[in-house]
N, C-alpha and C positions, 0 to 999 in steps of 0.2 A: 899592586901587591894584594893578595887575598888572605883573609883570616877566616877560619872556621871555628866557631865557639859553641860550647855546650856546658851544661852543668850536670853533676852527679850527686846522688845522696839526698836530693830534695824530697822531703816527706818521709825520710828514713833515719830517725835519730841515732840508730845504732851504727850508721855509716858516717864517715867524714863527709862534710859538704865541700864539693869541689867545683871550681870554675876553671875551664881549660880552653886553650886556643892552639890551633895548628896554623902555622904560617907557610904558605907556598908562594913562590915567586914566578920565575919564567916557566916553571914546569907545571903550573896550575892546570892548564887545559889537558896536558898529557896525563897527569895524575888522575884527573877525573875520568878520562877516557879509559885508562887501564882498570880502574875500579869498576866502571860500568861494564867493561868487557868481562871481568871476572864474575860480576853479578849475573850476566846473561848466561855464561857458561855453567855456573853452579845451579842456576834456576832450572836448567834443562835436565838435571839429574832425575831420572824416573825412579831410581831406587829409593829416594826419600819421599816419594809421594805419600801423602796422608800423615806424615809426621808433623805435629802441630807447629813446632818451632820452625820447621822448614817452610811450611805454608805461610807463617808470619814473615819469614825472610823474603819469600817471593812477593808478598803483598807490600811490605814496607821498606825492604832493603836491609843492609847489615845493621845488627844491633848486638853489641858485645855481650850483654848479660843473657841473651836468649838464643843466639845463633848455635845450631848444633856443631859438633866438632868437625863434621864434614864441610862446614862453611867457615868456621873461625880459623881452622888450620890453614887453609889456602889463603885466607885474607892476611893472617899474620906473616905468612911467607912472602906475600906481595909487598907488605909494608917494608920488609927488609931491603927491597929493591927500589924504594922510592926516596926522593929527596925532600925533606920537610923538617921543620923545627916545631917543638911543642913547648908551651908555657903553662904551668900548672900552679894554681893558687888554691890552698885548702885551709879548712878550719875544723876544729873539733867542737865548735859552737860556744866556746867559753870566752872568746875575745869580745869585750864590750864595745870596742870601736866599731864593730860591724853592725850594731843594732841589736834589738831584742828578738824580733820575729825572723823566721826563715826568709821571708820575702825581703826584709831589710838587709839581711846578711848577703843574699844573692845580689841585690842591687849594689851594695858596697863592693863586693868582689868583682862583679862585672866591670864597674867603672874604674876600679883600681887597676885591674889587669889591662884593660883597654887603654887607660891613661898611660900606663908604663910603656905599652906598645906604640902609642903615638910618639912618645919621647924617643924610644929606641929607633923608630923609623922616621924621624923628623925630616930627613932629607928626601924622602919620596913624596911625590905630589898627592897621592891618594891611597887610602886604605879601604878596601871593600870587605866588610865583615858580614859573614853569613851565620845566622844562629838558627838552630833547629826550631821548627814550628812548635810553639807551646803556649796555649792560652793563658796559663798561669803567670807568665812573665811578659805578656804583651806590653803592659805599662812600663816595665823596666826597659824594654827594648826601645819604646818610643822616646824615652827620656835619655837613653844611653849616649847618643852623640854629644849632647850638651854637657852632661854630667862628666863624661870621660875627658872632654876638653878642659873643663874647669879643674878637674883633678890633676891633669897634667900641668896646667899653669900654676896651681898651688905648689906642686912638687918642685917645679923649676924656680918658682919665686919671681917669675917675670913672664911677660907676654912675648912669645917668639913665634915665627911661622911654624905651623904644624900641618901634617897632611890633612887633606879633605877627607872626612870620615863619613862613609855611607854604610848604614846598617840595614840589612834585610833579613826576613825570616823565610825559611823554606823547609819543606818536608824532606826527609832523608833521601827519598828516591829522586828528588830534584837536584840535590847536591850531595852525591854519595861520598865525597871527600870528608864530610862531617864524621863519617865512621872512624876516621883516623883518630880524632880526639876522643871519641867514645871508647875505643879499645884501649887507648893509653890511660884514660881516667879509671877504667875498670881495673887495670893492672895496678895502678897506684893505690886505689881504694883498698883492694884486697891485701896489698903489701902492708899498708898502714894498719889495717885491722889484724894483721898477723903479729903486730908489735914490732914492726920494722925488722922482721926476721933476717938473719944473715946465714941461715942454714941452707945449703944447697939442696938438702932433701926436702925442703919446704917448697911446694909448688908455687905458692904466691910469690916467694922470693925469686924463683927462676923466671916467672912471668914478668916481674918487675925488671930484672936484669935484661930481659929481651927488648924492652921498650926504652930503657934508660938512655941509650945512645941518642935517641931522638929528642930528649928533654933538654932544652936550653936552660930552663929555670924551674925548679920545684921548690915552692916556698909555702911555709905554714904561717898563718897569722900569729899563732902562739909560739912556735919554735924557731921561726926565722928561716933562713936558707937551709934546705935539706940537701939539695944536689944541684949542680949546674954543669955546663960543659967545661968551665974552667976548674971546677972542684967536683968532679964526679965521684960517686961512691965506689966505682969499680974502674 
C-alpha cells in the first residue's frame, strides 16, 4: 500500500498548518500513469508558452497554489475519476501538545497521522510512504518511521504487529500522485480560512465540497473531528 504525504501552511502563520496523506492501493501504478499522461498532454499546449505559472508547471509538475486554470481544471476533473482516500490533520497553531515551534508542530502532526495510519492498516505487511522533497523537514523524515511506530504503540497501549514502514522523499515530477494531496490540502485550507463557509456562492466552499468525498478523515487538533466518510458534512 502506498501513501503520499505533504504539508501546507508551513511558514505562513495566516494559514492553517496542515499535514495530509493520500492512500492508494491496487490502483497506485495506474493512478500515477494517468497523472503523468495528463502532465505530458498539458505540457504540450503551445498556447500557454511564456506564462510563468505554466512554465513552472512544466518544470516541476502539478502544484495546486500556482497551476493556471488550464492545468488545475483538467487535473481536478481527473481526480473525480480516480480511486483514493485522503486523511487530513490540521491546526491553527494554538494546541500546546504539538510543541512551540512550527517544526515541532509538523513533526508531531506527521508522526500522529502516520501512527494512526499504521494502526488503521495493521493487517497489511508494508506501507510505503512518499513525502515531497523538502530540505526543511529532512530531519523529521529521517526520524519518522521510529516516531510513528512509537506513537501507534502508545495509542494502542500494547505492542502488536504493525506494517513495515518505509519512508522516502521525492520531487513532485518523480511521484506525481503527490499532487492529489496537494490539491486537497489547498481546498481544505481555503475553506477553513473562509470561516467554514456553507454558502454555495462562496468559491472556497464549492471547492471543498468537490474534494470532500475523497476525505476519509478531516481532523483539527483544536476542534476535533470536522468531517469523515461516516459523518460527512454533505
